[in-house]
N, C-alpha and C positions, 0 to 999 in steps of 0.2 A: 407282389409277383405273382402269377398263374403258379399255380399247381397241377397243369393238367399235362405236362410234356409228354406222359407217355400215352397219351390219347392216339391212335393211328386212323385217320380214317376224313380227314378234311375234305369236306366237298366243294369242289370246283366251281364257282357259278358257271351256270350255263351259257351267258351271254360270253364266256372268253373262248377263244375259238384258238386252233392250234398253232403254234410261233410258226412263221415262215419266213426263217431266214432274212430278219431286218435289222439285226442290229449284231455285234460282238466287240473284239477287240482287235489290237494291232495295227502294222503298218501295211498301208496299200495303195495304189494309184490311184482309185479310184474317186471322182469328184464330188460334191453338193454342190447344188445351187445356191443355198442361204445358208453356209455352217457358223457355229459361230467357233472363235478362234481366241486359244489360252495361252496368253506367252510367258507365264510364271506362276506357280504356288509356293506360297510360303507359310509357312507354321511354325508357332512359337508356345510352348508350355510350360504352366508351372505346377505344382503341388499344392494343395491346402497345409498340407502337414510342411511344417517349417522343421527339417532335422537334414542333420549331415552323416555320411558314414565316416569313418577313419580308416586310415591305411589298412586295417588287418579286417573290416567289416564291409558288410553288403545295406543294398537300400531295399526294402519291399516297396512295393509289388514289383519283382523281378522283370516281368511282363505287363508295363503301364497299359491301362484301356482294353478295349475288349477282346479278349484273349479268355475265354470261359475253357472249363473241364480240362485242365494240362493231362495230358497224359507223358511219361517220360520212359526212357530205356537206356540202361547203360550198355556198351558193346565197348571193351577193354578200356582205356582211359577216354573214351568219347560219351557223349550223353545226348541222344536225341529227346526232342519234345513236340506233340502238336495239340491243335487244339479244336473246339469244334467252330462250324465257320455258318451251320446253317443255309441259306439260300444263295450267300454271298456266293459271287466267284471273279477269279480265283479263288478255290477254296481248301479248308485242311493244310492251314501253313507248317510247316516242318522247320525247328529251330535246331541248330547245334551248338554246343557250350563242350568244352572243355573242365571250367570250374564250377558249372552249375549256377553262376552269378553274370556272367558275360555271356550273351546269347547270340547268334547269328541266324537270321531266315535264311536259310539255302535252297527251299522252294515251297510249293503250293503243289500238295499229293492229287488236286481235281485244279488241272491247267489244259484239258481238253475237251470241245462240247459235248463229245459224243461219250465221253465216261457217265454222266447224270444229265438227266431233265429236270431243272427246276423252273420249268416254266409253268404256269397254272399254280404256283406255290406261292402264297401269304410266306414272309421275312424268315420268320420263327419256326418256320418248318424246316425238311430237307436234313442234313448230317447234324445229328446229334453223337454227343460224347465219344469219340473215335480212343484207340486203345494203340499204342503202337509197341513191338517187341522183335526179334531178331531170331530167328533160327538158320544152323547150315546156309550160312551165305544170301539169306534174302530177308529183307526186313516186310514187317507185315502190320499192317493197319487192319483193323476190323471197326466195323460201325453198323450205325444205321440211317438209312433215306428214309425219313420220315416222311410217309405219303408218296414216294417214288421208286419201291422196290423193295425195301424193307431193309436185312440185315445182309453185309457183303463181308469180305474180304479183297484186298488191293496189296499187290507184292511189287517190290523194286529189289535191283540188285545195290541201288545209291539210293540213302534216304534222300538226295538233293532231286531225285528222279530220271527219269520218267517212271510213274507208276503205272502199274497194268489197269485194264479194264477193270469194273466189278464182277468178282464171281459171287454170285446170289448164295444166301447159306439161309437152308429150311427152319427156322425156328423162330418162334413169337417172342414178342416184346422188343427191349432197347436196350442201349449202352453195353454191348458184348466185349468182352477182353479173352485174352488167350495168355493159359498158364501152361508152361512148358516144362518138361522133365523127362529129362533124356529125349529121348525120340517120340516120344507120348506129347500130345497138347488137349486142353480142355478149355471150352469158353465156357463164359459164367458169364451169366446176366439178369438183367430186371425182365420180370415177366409178369405175369397177371398167377394168382394164387390157383393152386388146383383145386380150389373149392369156391362156390359162390363168395366173392368178397365179403365181408363182414361190414364194410364202412368204405367212406370215400377214399381213396390212396391207398387201402390195401394192396400193395403189390408184395412180390417175392423175389427170392434169387435162388435161379436155376444154373444148373452146371451139366454140360453133355460132353463127351470127347468128338474131337475134330480128328478128323482124317488127312491133313495137311497133304499130302501126297497128292488125294485125288480131289482136294479143297471141297470135303462134304464133311455133314456131321454122321456121327457113329454112334449104334448102342443106346442107351438108355437116357433118359433126360430126366434128372432129379431134381426136387426141391431141397436147397440146402438152408433157407432163413426162409421164415413163412412172416411177412408183417415188417418185422424189425426186431430190435432187441428183448424188447417184450411185448408181444401181442396184447395181452389185456388192457395195455394203454394206449392203442389203437395207434400207433406209430404209423406214420405216411410218408409215400413217396420213396419206401427204398430202391438207392438204386446208384450206377458211375461201379459196381463191384469190383477189386480185384484179387486173387488171388496169389500169394509169395510162400515159401517155407522159408522156415529159421531152425535149426536145428532138428530136434522130431517132430515139430511141430506144423500144421499147415496154418496159415491164419487167412481171413476173408475179412478187408474192409469194405466199407461201402458206407455212402451220403444217406442219411436218412433226415425227414423233418421238409422238405420242399424246399425249390431252391430260392427263397426269400431269406429275411432275417432270423429262420427257425431253423436254418439248415446246419448238419452236424457232420460229424463224422464218427461212425463206431468201427468196431475189432470184434473179430470172434474166431475162434481156434478149435482145432482138431485134431485126431492124429493119422485122419487121412481124407484124402480131397474130396471123396463123398460124403464126408460129414460123421455122426453130426457135429455142428460148429456150433462150440457155447458162447455166448457172449461173456463180454470182460463185466466185472463188478463196476470198474471206476468210466463204463459209456455215460454219454461222448466222450472218446479220447481228442477231439476239438469240435470246438463250438464258440461262438461270443453272445449266444442267445441271452445266456446269465448276467451280463454287464449291461451298466447305466445307459439307457440309449441318448441320455442327455450327456454322455461323456465328451471332451473335444476330442476330433479328429478321431472319430470310430470305424474301427474296421470291423464287418459284416459279413452275415451270411458265408461262414465258410465251410469247405464241403469238398466232394469231389478229390481227395488226395488219392495220391498213389506214393508208393516207397519205393526207393533203390539204395542199395549200398555201395559204397564206396568202397576202394581196395584197402583202404585202411581196417576195415569192418564196419565203420561207421554205416548211420541209417540216415536218410534225409528223405520229405517229402514236397510236391509240390502239391498245390490246392490252391480253389478259388475261391475270391473272395472279392465283397466291396467294399468303394469309399464313400459314403453317402454326404452331402451337404448337408439335407434336412433329413426328417425322418424317415428314412428308406427311399430318398430319393437323390439319384444318381442318374448323369444322362450318357456316362463314358462305357457301360457296361460292366460287366464281372471280368476281375484282372488274374494273374497268375501269382501266386507268394509263395515263398520257401521257407521252411524251418527245420530245423532237425529232428529227429525220432529219438527218444531215450527208453530203456529197457529197465525193468523190473517186475522178477519173477517170473521170465519168459512172457511179457506181457507188454506192447510198444504205449505208448502217452504220445502225443505232440505237444499240447498245451494243459496245465492242471487248471481245473473249474476257475472261472475271474479271473482269468490272467488275460488283459487283452494281448491281439498279435501285434508283435514287435516291428517299428518301422524300420530299423536298424540290429542285425545282429554279427556276431561274430562269423565271419567265413568259414565253409567246408574246408577241413585239410587235405586241398589239392592244390596243385601247380597253379598259380594264376595266369589265367589264359587273357590271348589279348584284348584289349579294348576296343569295342565296337566300333563303327565308321558312322550308325547310326545307333545313338543312344536307345534303352528300352526301358530305361528306369531313370527316376530321377526328374532334373528340368532339363528339357533339351527340345530342341526346333531343327529345322530343316528346309532349303529350298529347292524344290523343282522347277528347271530352265527348262525344260522339255525336249534337251538337246541329244538326246537319243536314239535308238532306233524304237526301243520298246521303255513301258513303263517300270519301275520298278514291281516287286513281286508284292510290297506291302500295298500296292493300289487294290480296289473290288470295288465289282458292280454286283446290280442283282439279277440275279436269275442266270439262266444258263444262253449266252449269244450265239447267233449265226454268223453272218457278216460283218464285219468290221464295223462300227458305227464310228470310230474315232480313229485318225491317224498322225504320227510325228514325223513332221518336216518340215526344215530350217530353223528348227529352235524354236516350234511351235505345236501344239495339239490343236489339231481342226477337228469339232464335232458334229456330226450330222444331227438332227433334229427330230428323230423319226421316231422316239418312244418315248412314254412319259409315264411316271408313276401313277397307280391305280391302274394300269392294263397288265392282267397277271399272265398275259398271254407269251409275254417276252419282257426281254429287259429293259429300262428307261434309258433313255442318253444321258448318262450320268456314270461315272466314275471317280472314287473317293479316297482319301485316307481314314483310317481313326482318328476319334477325338482322344487324346491318350490321358489330358489333364482338365480339371475342371477349369482351370483358368488358362484361357488360351486365345491365342489370337492367330487368326485365320485369313488369307488375302489371297486375291488375285487379278492378274492385268488379263485384260481382254477386250476382246471388240465383237462386237454384235448388229445388226442392223435389221429387226423388225420389217415384214414387208404385209403380213396380213396381222387383223386381230386375232391376240391368241399365242402369237410367238412370241417365246422368253427366252432368255439365256442368262447365267450369273452362276451364283455357288449356293448348293442347297446343303442344309444340314438335315440328316434323314436317321428315322429311327426305324421307319417301315412306310409303305404306301399311304397309310391313314396318318401317317404321326410324324409332322417335319416342316421344316422353315424355307422359305424361298427368298434370296435376298439377289434380285438384277434385274435388267430391263426386260418389261412387256409391253407390247401394242393392245392399246385399249381402245375402243371406239374412235377408231383412227389418228391416235395420239398416242407418242409414245412417254413411255413413264419409267422413271425408277422407283421400284416398289419392294417392300417387305410383306409377303404373304404366309400366312400359315396353314397347316391341317391339323385340327386337335381331336383325335380319333374319329375322321368325319375326309367321304372321298370330295368333298368340295375346300375350296381356296378360298381363304379369309385374306383379304388385304387391310393390312394394319397401320400402312403409311405408304403415301407415294408422293411423289414430288414429279413434272413435266419437264421431262427432256427436250431442249430445242435443240442440239446436234448430238450424234452419236460422234464415236470415234474411242480410242482408246481409253479405256474407265480401270481405275483400280477400285472393285470393293474389299470391305475389312468386315470380317465378323468379329467380335468381343466378346467371347464367353465369359463368365463368372458365376459359378455354381449355376443358381436356375436363372440368370440373369443373362441379358444380351444386347450388345450395342451394336450399330449399324453405320459405316462409315465412308465415304466415297469420295475418290478426284479423278477428274480429268484432268485439270492442271496441275501445278505447284499447290494450290489450295484443298484443304481437306475440309468435307463437311460432315455431321451428324445427320443421319437421315430419323433414326430413331436411337435413344437411349432405354435402358433396363425395362428392354421387354421382357415379361417372364416367359423365360425359356423350360417351363417344368413341362410343358407338353413333351419336351424329347425325353423326359423321366423313362426309366422301364417301369416304375410304379402307374404311370400315368396309361403312356404308350402301349402297355402288357410287351410280352414275349419275351426273348431271352439275349438277344444282344446289344451293342452300344452303337454310339450316334458315329454314323460317317458324314465327314464333309467333303466337297469338291464339285469339281464345274458339272452344271446341269441344261441342259435344250431342249427345248420343245418348239413344234410346229404344226400349226394345223394343217399346214400344205401338204406333210406326210403323216398325219396322224392316220391309224386306221379307220377305214368307212364304220365300223359298227362302234368305235368308240366314240367318234363324234357323234353318232346317233344316240348313245347314253347321256351326252352332256347337252 
């Protein structure tokens, strides 16, 4: 995985023009002369690891699939959690739980087009590593909009929203979090060192007081940790810091080692929030990099932990990790895990060296919360009939919409085909759900009649604009084909299999994923046919595609009749 997530300053291609209200989401009475119409979307997923949780146990990960950089806070008997979302929209998913095991998504903190502008950005820019906290009747999220404004704070009286427009905060770096002590607040974050960097990946952790009443930074900004646990060893990418207090000590916990399989979690402590912070002798307190990479059902890339204390005084932590199917290969992104924190000699620990992250663990000492209607862990599935007035909050697209590009009516999703992958000036005509299991079957029933060459509609499985799979109908050389095409870190679509279509009409498409392979089947009547079996789907792995996200799968359409003029010229 890339180890350059701190770099702020992506240059947007000069050929991209400002977005001009050509797409969005929701219900509208508008019409489109040739939309793609989707009647059903079905997902069924199964984990590679075959484990079962007993009545007093829970199963890791607690949030399966693309839910990275978890931050949680406790307010009375309630727990709230938020994840990174980069340039996906709506963004910053907010979850609620009573038992740290059963989680319900209650909202998206970014759900209005005017909050942030992600247009012009690639998928893995935008919103990095948020932090959620509570003080004096308000919930706070602080985060960084990379290449789209910098560090910010948003607030809400209800974690379900609505959340405010951002207040921009004047300090350098990424990954801010708030430490509250009485009516005083401090923001700690990853920033450039206070010297010329000694090596690639040399970063520092800074602290500064946050005037929460006036929403601005105040006073001195000071380095707490330079480089990491031991700068003589050239530690890289210290990030995701959080401060908390237990007893007489202030503790600083931060990730170190990059977001790939060398990821780890470290701990420091001090008698003052201003430091000096001394690292624990037993650092890192969580990593999987010292385990055999050939072990079965591995969990890797652990880090970005945040601690929380329960009413009984015990401590727990959420953190991100991955479940690769091959050497650092995973298509579903970084996920949210949960483990207890133990204490010895006033130092916390999560896992001893050489101990694998358990897939099953004893539940926290909390009253069991209600089961979720839509599970977030283990094997599960769902069906979307498009029979509501709005899509569920789990659906996401890419970049910031303007006018709606789809509508829900009479049990159908009707999608206008006026945005395409690769045009960074606005969102593609795509809306998807996370692939949450490496073994998954995803299908849709739809109708589409191409009018001109290049018209296409069907299912897309997407890591980013340059790494994706399309399965659907496309018109080529005045003929209609059912085809599979791919982009493998490329701007060009490569057709890997196709068959002529003698008629259009209602069709069901199914993508079957199994680790690094995909099958593609279709039916127009009662008969089902395979178009391709065992296609290499490692192009959707983070290792190959790059970035920090996971695969989304969902309805997509594109039309040369509505494509922007400059994009047609580029093709």
